[in-house]
Every structure is written in structure tokens, then in C-alpha cells.
VOGU-3710 file (C-alpha; in Angstrom, 3 decimals, decimal comma):
1> mpnprtasgs> 0,024/0,242/-0,238  1,468/3,453/-0,906  2,608/5,495/1,748  0,242/8,931/2,350  3,306/10,811/2,967  5,061/9,927/-0,590  4,704/12,895/-2,730  3,647/12,255/-6,146  5,994/11,471/-9,326  8,116/8,488/-10,867
11> rspsgtpgty> 8,391/4,873/-9,225  11,499/3,937/-7,403  12,802/0,493/-8,744  12,958/-0,922/-5,075  8,901/-0,763/-5,151  8,329/2,616/-3,089  6,521/5,036/-5,463  7,254/8,540/-5,639  10,004/11,161/-5,081  10,609/11,908/-1,583
21> dlvvvgagpa> 10,827/15,518/0,039  13,846/13,840/1,901  16,033/11,116/1,459  17,933/10,236/4,303  21,641/7,987/3,825  22,559/6,050/6,951  20,161/5,010/9,528  22,339/5,490/12,526  22,081/7,804/15,487  22,007/10,785/13,099
31> glagavaaae> 20,034/9,542/10,129  17,338/8,288/12,416  16,913/11,454/14,331  17,201/13,359/11,183  14,445/11,404/9,754  12,301/11,820/12,456  12,716/15,545/12,964  11,797/15,563/9,029  8,969/13,128/9,010  7,258/14,686/12,277
41> rglsvalldg> 7,070/18,028/10,373  5,173/16,618/7,776  8,113/15,670/4,901  7,675/12,407/3,217  11,147/10,795/3,881  13,062/7,581/2,918  15,274/6,624/4,754  18,422/4,203/3,636  20,835/1,724/4,782  23,014/-0,778/3,746
51> daglggqfyr> 21,747/-2,996/7,280  18,463/-4,498/7,671  17,675/-2,849/10,713  18,279/0,559/12,271  20,883/2,050/14,862  24,000/1,698/12,596  27,141/0,701/14,017  26,412/2,343/17,509  23,003/0,701/17,941  23,747/-2,600/16,468
61> hpvaalgatr> 21,533/-5,223/17,714  21,253/-9,019/17,166  18,244/-10,319/14,753  15,388/-11,540/16,635  16,298/-15,138/15,357  19,230/-15,434/17,767  16,813/-14,854/20,945  18,826/-12,058/22,719  16,562/-11,083/25,953  18,153/-8,047/26,457
71> pealhhdwsa> 20,052/-6,201/23,564  19,972/-3,243/25,712  22,866/-5,001/27,909  25,550/-4,111/25,391  24,905/-0,895/24,637  24,936/2,936/26,487  21,776/4,995/26,450  19,764/2,137/24,491  16,420/4,204/25,734  17,158/7,156/23,523
81> faglrrrwea> 17,722/4,600/20,417  14,391/2,852/21,300  12,332/5,900/21,869  14,084/7,727/18,035  12,901/3,816/16,842  9,515/4,312/18,545  8,620/7,953/16,656  10,512/6,558/13,168  7,857/4,119/13,257  4,593/6,369/13,805
91> sggvhlpehh> 6,084/8,769/11,584  4,916/6,905/8,327  8,152/7,522/6,858  9,575/5,040/4,690  12,696/2,677/5,273  14,615/0,955/2,509  17,018/-1,025/4,201  19,692/-3,537/2,807  20,254/-0,045/0,266  24,094/0,508/-0,041
101> vwtvaserta> 23,970/3,824/-1,770  27,030/4,192/-4,738  26,479/7,600/-5,769  24,243/10,768/-5,216  23,804/12,912/-8,877  22,027/15,887/-9,203  18,985/16,514/-11,279  18,029/20,223/-11,281  15,435/20,002/-13,873  14,370/16,488/-13,347
111> vpgagadgas> 11,806/16,705/-10,980  8,670/19,210/-10,789  8,526/21,827/-7,695  12,392/22,184/-7,231  13,619/20,816/-3,942  15,847/22,587/-1,425  17,901/25,832/-2,783  16,530/24,519/-6,470  18,280/21,041/-6,091  16,702/17,363/-6,779
121> wavhavtgpd> 18,711/14,403/-6,298  19,023/10,895/-7,236  20,135/8,598/-5,031  21,668/5,194/-6,332  22,373/1,917/-4,405  22,774/-1,444/-4,990  20,349/-3,482/-3,080  20,898/-6,659/-0,920  22,787/-7,980/2,299  25,900/-7,740/0,267
131> gdgdrpavvr> 24,527/-5,080/-2,553  24,348/-8,269/-4,762  20,771/-7,829/-5,093  19,016/-8,504/-8,408  19,039/-5,141/-9,442  19,976/-1,190/-8,519  17,556/0,959/-7,133  17,383/4,836/-7,722  15,164/6,811/-5,169  14,332/10,210/-5,519
141> gravllatga> 14,528/13,118/-3,154  14,075/17,098/-3,068  17,088/17,341/-0,289  19,560/14,645/0,852  20,850/14,299/4,405  24,333/12,615/4,681  24,594/10,302/7,636  26,873/7,855/6,896  29,169/7,864/9,835  32,471/6,845/10,174
151> aerqlpfpgw> 34,782/3,889/9,552  37,900/2,440/12,106  41,325/3,963/11,230  43,880/1,386/11,151  47,951/1,997/11,492  49,334/-1,423/10,443  51,978/-3,303/12,614  53,822/-6,205/11,787  51,384/-9,157/12,216  48,408/-7,100/11,619
161> tlpgvigagg> 47,162/-9,309/9,058  46,939/-12,423/11,375  43,711/-14,094/12,048  42,456/-13,150/15,611  43,750/-9,477/14,810  40,455/-7,566/14,151  39,298/-3,629/14,690  38,434/-2,656/17,505  34,789/-1,557/16,456  34,465/-4,808/14,338
171> aqamlksglv> 35,263/-6,683/17,529  32,097/-4,572/19,107  30,107/-5,205/16,329  30,733/-9,117/16,229  29,684/-9,086/20,201  26,203/-6,372/19,482  25,209/-7,968/16,078  25,791/-11,862/16,335  26,661/-12,169/19,905  30,152/-13,726/19,314
181> lpgigvspvr> 33,247/-12,860/20,951  36,619/-12,846/19,291  38,788/-15,294/19,916  36,611/-18,281/20,496  33,995/-17,877/17,365  31,021/-18,596/19,855  27,856/-17,078/21,310  29,859/-16,068/24,711  26,597/-17,236/26,417  27,197/-21,298/24,977
191> akprargrvv> 31,055/-20,811/25,782  32,429/-22,947/28,849  33,975/-20,580/31,315  37,689/-21,832/30,220  36,772/-21,695/26,378  36,491/-18,154/26,637  39,164/-16,010/24,676  41,911/-13,568/26,284  41,043/-10,449/24,131  43,938/-7,620/23,928
201> vagsgpllla> 42,299/-4,062/22,937  44,629/-1,974/21,951  44,880/1,427/19,722  43,692/5,070/20,839  40,556/7,099/21,617  37,717/6,517/23,759  35,982/3,675/21,961  38,644/1,562/23,538  37,128/1,915/26,913  33,758/1,148/25,402
211> vasslvaaga> 35,337/-1,831/23,614  36,695/-3,485/26,427  33,707/-3,050/28,476  31,447/-4,792/26,589  33,880/-7,499/25,977  34,408/-7,947/29,976  30,447/-7,888/30,050  30,041/-10,593/27,844  32,678/-12,758/29,611  35,438/-12,314/27,360
221> rvpavveaag> 39,078/-12,260/29,607  40,765/-8,556/28,941  44,487/-9,078/29,496  45,455/-5,267/28,805  43,954/-1,889/27,075  46,581/-0,287/25,348  46,592/3,421/25,042  48,518/5,102/22,677  47,883/8,711/23,343  47,090/8,015/27,296
231> ylgyarrpgv> 44,423/10,523/28,871  46,750/13,344/29,977  45,557/15,255/27,235  42,082/15,798/28,854  43,496/17,632/31,362  44,595/20,412/28,820  41,171/21,872/28,786  39,302/21,675/31,964  36,708/23,954/30,990  35,439/21,517/28,606
241> laagpgklae> 35,622/18,562/30,824  33,360/20,557/33,411  30,569/21,450/30,653  30,616/17,945/29,976  29,925/16,063/33,109  27,574/13,392/31,001  31,000/12,349/29,105  33,081/11,913/32,411  30,281/9,462/33,924  30,208/7,591/30,915
251> amghlapllv> 33,768/7,044/30,489  33,648/5,879/34,576  30,706/3,423/33,478  32,961/2,244/31,001  36,166/1,893/33,475  34,132/0,445/36,751  34,136/-3,050/35,190  37,624/-3,286/33,855  38,995/-2,317/37,170  36,548/-4,805/38,941
261> hgvrpyprha> 37,915/-7,394/36,513  41,643/-6,386/36,732  41,883/-5,092/33,333  45,276/-3,412/32,924  46,005/-0,241/31,541  48,640/0,314/29,437  48,569/4,065/28,442  51,373/5,564/26,445  51,478/1,854/24,523  51,154/0,811/21,715
271> vvrahgaerv> 51,033/-2,970/19,786  54,223/-3,282/17,955  53,885/-6,711/16,774  51,669/-9,797/16,599  53,196/-13,429/16,903  51,660/-16,736/15,762  51,415/-19,439/13,450  48,188/-20,285/12,379  46,815/-16,715/13,807  47,816/-14,542/16,437
281> eavtvarldg> 48,867/-16,102/19,905  50,372/-13,303/21,578  51,552/-9,313/21,051  54,081/-7,185/22,020  53,693/-3,766/23,414  56,107/-1,122/24,076  55,842/2,187/25,744  55,790/5,097/23,136  57,924/8,644/23,172  55,324/11,969/22,453
291> dwrpvpgtqr> 55,876/11,507/18,781  54,362/7,452/19,014  58,081/5,867/18,790  58,538/2,704/20,658  60,987/3,322/23,134  63,771/0,797/23,426  63,789/-1,750/26,345  60,084/-1,432/26,881  59,051/-4,167/25,149  56,685/-6,902/26,853
301> riscdavavg> 54,717/-9,477/25,486  51,261/-10,691/26,395  49,524/-13,890/25,327  46,059/-13,321/23,400  43,589/-15,192/21,552  42,581/-12,285/19,707  43,890/-8,593/19,279  41,043/-6,073/18,718  42,854/-2,574/17,723  41,810/0,771/16,532
311> hglvpridlg> 43,233/4,387/16,280  40,046/6,084/16,362  37,523/6,619/13,749  37,526/8,603/10,381  34,393/10,165/9,110  32,884/8,663/5,825  32,672/11,610/3,140  33,023/9,869/-0,187  29,668/10,899/-1,549  29,715/14,484/0,348
321> talgcatram> 33,002/14,939/-1,458  32,235/13,385/-4,772  29,665/15,873/-5,028  32,395/18,900/-4,348  31,429/19,554/-0,589  34,057/21,442/1,120  35,727/20,051/3,933  38,008/20,639/7,220  40,877/19,370/8,866  39,662/17,981/12,438
331> pdgatalvvd> 42,612/17,956/15,418  43,439/14,438/14,516  44,255/14,493/11,211  40,776/13,144/9,607  38,401/15,343/7,263  34,974/16,764/7,687  32,218/18,103/6,036  32,044/22,061/6,194  28,677/22,476/7,540  26,492/25,609/8,797
341> agqrttvpgl> 24,477/26,165/11,534  21,435/24,367/10,426  23,836/21,296/9,132  24,118/22,522/5,393  26,921/21,593/3,426  28,632/23,845/0,230  26,676/22,170/-2,126  22,896/23,683/-1,908  20,329/21,152/-1,032  22,411/18,922/0,905
351> wsagetagvg> 22,752/18,427/4,431  25,069/16,239/6,611  25,282/15,222/10,826  26,833/13,041/12,824  30,213/11,986/11,993  30,560/13,169/8,531  30,499/16,644/10,048  33,185/15,200/12,671  33,626/12,644/15,141  31,684/13,478/18,200
361> garlamtege> 29,378/10,259/19,193  25,890/9,022/19,494  24,211/11,945/21,654  26,354/14,522/19,215  24,806/12,721/15,900  21,206/12,956/17,321  21,446/16,571/18,086  22,746/17,161/14,611  20,580/15,008/13,047  17,356/16,931/14,641
371> lagtaiavrl> 18,908/20,070/14,033  19,317/19,227/10,656  15,886/17,633/9,855  14,107/20,775/11,370  16,150/22,979/9,265  15,477/21,069/6,410  11,704/20,660/6,797  11,596/24,841/7,517  13,699/25,137/4,016  11,298/22,542/1,930
381> rgasvggssa> 8,188/23,877/3,394  8,506/26,795/5,482  7,044/24,589/8,210  6,182/26,322/11,261  7,908/24,330/14,254  5,518/26,079/16,690  6,747/25,645/20,122  10,051/24,467/19,001  12,222/27,448/18,840  13,090/26,701/22,485
391> rtrslvrara> 13,985/22,997/21,328  16,067/24,632/18,554  17,899/26,379/20,974  18,627/24,022/23,188  19,770/21,812/20,518  22,355/24,244/19,451  23,675/24,815/22,575  23,898/21,241/23,604  25,862/20,671/19,927  28,526/23,797/20,563
401> rlrafaslma> 29,421/21,430/24,216  29,606/18,589/22,711  31,520/19,381/19,552  33,606/21,305/21,960  34,378/17,899/23,610  34,337/16,110/20,244  37,656/18,767/19,309  39,128/18,116/22,577  38,764/14,249/22,345  40,141/14,486/18,773
411> aahapgdgwy> 43,168/16,341/19,900  43,912/14,007/22,983  43,848/11,092/20,631  45,488/12,288/17,536  48,343/9,883/16,196  51,835/11,081/16,295  53,982/10,984/13,328  56,745/8,498/15,029  54,885/5,072/14,087  55,620/4,889/10,353
421> grdgwlddet> 59,250/6,443/10,341  62,245/4,545/10,168  62,727/4,073/13,931  58,832/3,568/14,179  57,080/0,341/14,750  56,352/0,198/10,820  59,014/-2,028/9,236  59,980/-2,434/5,240  58,358/-6,048/5,313  54,799/-5,322/6,825
431> evcrceevsa> 51,990/-5,252/4,299  50,411/-1,796/4,397  47,715/-2,395/1,716  46,398/-5,841/2,436  44,332/-6,093/-0,893  46,944/-5,828/-3,322  50,057/-7,057/-0,688  51,785/-3,860/-0,962  54,185/-3,683/1,945  55,798/-0,609/3,719
441> grvreavesl> 59,294/-1,135/1,779  57,510/-0,991/-2,081  55,700/2,532/-0,578  59,185/4,054/0,639  60,688/2,908/-2,507  58,077/4,936/-4,538  58,729/7,899/-2,305  62,226/7,762/-1,666  63,548/6,272/-5,213  60,699/7,051/-7,849
451> gagdartvkl> 59,678/10,487/-6,313  56,044/9,872/-5,226  55,264/12,600/-2,893  51,186/11,727/-2,681  49,272/9,016/-1,761  47,536/9,003/-5,281  51,287/8,899/-6,845  51,724/5,898/-4,547  48,825/4,492/-5,645  49,809/4,657/-9,320
461> ltragmgwcq> 53,180/3,612/-8,689  52,474/0,667/-6,473  48,895/-0,190/-6,256  48,176/0,309/-2,760  44,438/1,003/-2,177  43,536/-0,391/-5,711  41,703/-3,344/-4,077  38,320/-4,067/-2,703  38,273/-1,305/0,105  39,370/1,299/-2,219
471> grvcgpavac> 41,885/2,544/0,477  39,385/3,133/3,361  41,643/0,827/5,340  45,164/1,131/3,965  44,725/4,977/3,022  45,987/6,682/6,492  48,940/4,647/6,312  50,056/5,295/2,570  49,377/8,696/3,033  51,779/9,172/6,245
481> larggserga> 54,237/7,008/4,477  53,992/9,339/0,814  54,468/12,417/2,782  56,981/11,288/5,185  55,990/13,341/8,265  56,584/16,578/6,563  53,421/18,031/7,894  51,523/17,319/11,319  48,723/15,411/11,653  49,274/13,365/8,213
491> alpgsperrp> 47,171/10,126/8,975  44,528/11,182/6,346  45,348/12,945/3,218  44,678/16,531/2,891  41,923/16,601/0,175  40,200/13,355/-0,187  39,732/12,311/-3,720  36,342/12,490/-5,478  35,413/8,956/-5,854  32,195/8,806/-7,943
501> lavpvtlgtl> 31,658/5,503/-6,793  31,666/5,081/-2,535  30,529/1,425/-2,609  31,522/-1,583/-5,285  29,307/-1,499/-8,099  29,151/-4,390/-11,018  29,263/-3,013/-14,796  25,833/-4,501/-14,884  24,953/-2,161/-12,597  26,317/0,544/-14,212
511> aaleedpdlr> 24,700/-1,044/-17,481  21,110/-1,060/-16,269  21,419/2,833/-16,033  21,404/2,963/-19,879  18,675/0,093/-20,268  16,194/1,803/-17,838  15,142/5,143/-18,043  13,701/5,188/-14,280  17,297/4,502/-13,157  18,806/7,491/-15,230
521> pggd> 19,713/10,985/-13,511  16,948/13,227/-15,173  15,996/10,185/-17,328  18,208/10,988/-20,261
//
């Protein structure tokens, strides 16, 4: 049955009729909050996400078939998500799951009744759990909200390709969605106590404490939390800390179970090597100096069954940069989209909220999502927000407070430049690009002997970044090696490449654009 809020117009191949007022890409905290705010203000809204359910990475939860009775047990602030989900289900908006968006195209003359700032959009997606559905889909809208979240930053080290070495966020996703503990591959509720694996949590950033506390709560043994940056950086801005008591309470909530279970913290340390034959069996950790160089003589070996490692988060902005959105550098070297007070990007008709505008956590993402949804409703319909002016002012104040803390957090955990130098932990034999099996030595050769001075030239000379992930995993390391430490905070390229394809797309998908007029931008 057609959705009563759906506007008239062309029919989407996904089976949902019409062109929507707003298409939201990403059903995590920011996208869900933005979709709810817009739909409750009378807009027709389509909410697209690659996963089957709502919540994104932060609120990832098990499917019903697993029989989890308390999915909220592994989440912080679950009630906020549950409330948004209820409001979304009552809003009349359309959820399009398993839609992997690969590009967004402008259609300035295609849709009668121009959208925000005269823009209209075609959001192209491949469907199915892995983007291998029967046919592609296109969803059209008068405005688009990008809420695509972030990905983990990985800094390679010798042995990081061993089975059992996974991303810190990946470990949390395994637990939240599959009820599986890394290192043993079975549900913790079915594992015998002696079978529960030892998981070293390592890297940098507040995510480590959340991951470690989740693993401990599920019954894993966590012998160490290895934090490269330490936590003294937060003390440099006590005013920001005082303005965010909720963040301190959240950190203590993660820290308390770790202390109870005797988890040992290693501040200013890093995993510099993983050991094992068929899979990881142990790691070597070493103390770091102020520039993230291992201090000789401080190495220590820790036995383990798995390593969950991640060095912060990187905004997923490829859809925005492909459209020419302006970007800004974050204190930790990451790159985010520039937005105004209403979360609008520099491209007319395109908004951004959450991690795409700078990594800051779920509460900030929800705040920005609601601001964006409200601003879009006003822009498209001139919709009266009634008694929401006070609410908007409250959201703006909350955003400023949470953004200040996010900046402090990024600066406190910013990677140093010493880890990838000749005296760092990245030796020539370590694979940097796993897809194409490109070692750090080959990248250094391209820079030192062949004259490569940026990540793109290194890619052309070595194939680093040409694999399945398209540089999303190896990009930070390749960029660092290409620059040779000439710039502080060179963890990511300063100017992200404008990729027309945000996810892998088959030639058949591209051919379908020619065969089916409904799939083509503007119908031609």
C-alpha cells in the first residue's frame, strides 16, 4: 500500500512510489534523528541503510532469530535509540534496508517542484545484504541528508594480518549483532568459562574503553587495554570537561567493570607486533615517546587469542566529496564536511549530520540529526516549528558543548608521526595494503626512489589502495608514508579524492542505467 506521505512522481525500482521530500542516507543515530524530525514536520522521508535494521554501528543489535532477551545490555543510552525508533515507526516514513548507496546525482531540472535551493537528487543504490541484489535502485528526493557515519582508522604493525587481529569496532559489532566473542567464534552464552578467549584491546581513543567493557560484560578475558595516546591530554582544557559531566560519567561507567575484573591499562603504549603461526597467539607492546616512537627496552609480551585494535574513527565523506562539498581538517588529522548552523553543506540541497561533520559520538549525532531534519523541513515547506524554538536553541547549545568535547577528544588522541618512520614500529616487510599485498618497503621505495610525493602517486606506482576496500583501510598509512612526516597530523590525505563510486558496483549495475530510463539521472 502506498505510503500516504509519499509525494507524487516517478516510481522507484525498490517498489516505493514517488519522489520524497527528503532522502536520508544512513540509519544510525544522526540519520534516524534527522528522519524523525523531518517526518514529524510533515515531510515525506525515505531512510536508506546498508544494514537490515535501524541503529547503525553504534546501536547495532542482534536479529530476532538469535533470541537475545536483553539487547540493551551491551549498549550505552539504549533508551534514546528505542525512543527514536518508536517515533520513526509512527511517523509514516519509509525505511529502505539493505540499500548500499554508491552515488548521489544532481537532477536540477528532472523533478517538478524544485527542492531545497532549487536542487533535486537521485540517490543510487545497490541492494541486498552484500549489494548483490537482483537489480539496482534509485530513490529521488528534493533534499538529501548524509549521515553515513565513520570507519575505523587502522595503523598497520607487523603481524596485523594474522587471523584473530580485528578492528576494535569490528569486535564490538561481532558481539552486538552476532553475540560472538572474538578469539573463540561462539556465542558467549554458550561458551564454557575455560573456553572464553583472551582479547587484548589496543589503539587509541575512547572507543577502546567501550569495547573492553562490552567484552568483559560478555565474559571475555581482557588482559590489557593498550592506549597509545594516554589520557593526560584531556586535562589541558578543564573547562570543556566541566561542561560535559555526562561524558565523564560515561567514561567511568566503562572503566568501573574493567577495574573490577583486573584489566590492566597500558597508557602511552602500543601493540608493535603480533605473534603467531596459524593465528595470533601473543602481542608485543612497547611504551611510546611523545611522537609515538617505541622506546627501546620497554617491550613486553602478552599472550592472547585475539587483538581488537583501532586508532580512532574517520568520517565517511566520500558521497559528499564526490559532489564537491567543502571539507575541514580535524585535530586528529581526519577530514570532515563543512556545515553551517543548520547542518547544510556547501552544496545546495545537501545536508550532513553526525560523524560526517566530525566524529563526536552518538549523542552529538542525534543532536545534529534533529537540527538538520528541522532545518530541512523549514527550508522545503517553510514549516512552522510551533513551540520548537526553545527546543532548537537547546539543541544548538548542546551541539556547541558536545562539539567542543569532540575537538578535545580528537586532539588528545591524535596520532603522532613517529610510528611509521624508520625508527617506528612499521618495518619494510609489513603489508600496508592488504588487498594488493603492498608492503611498507614498496611504498617507501616509491617515495624515496621514484619521486612519489602524495598518496595518489603512490597508488599509481604500487597499486596501494586499488583493492576491494579502495584505500579505506590502508589510506591513512599510505598517506603518512607518502608525506614522510612533513606535515603534523598526516594520518589522512588533506584533500580526499573525489570518487564517483562509494561502494563496489558491478558493470551490470552501470549497464542498467542505460537500459532503464527510470534509473538515469533526469531520465536521459
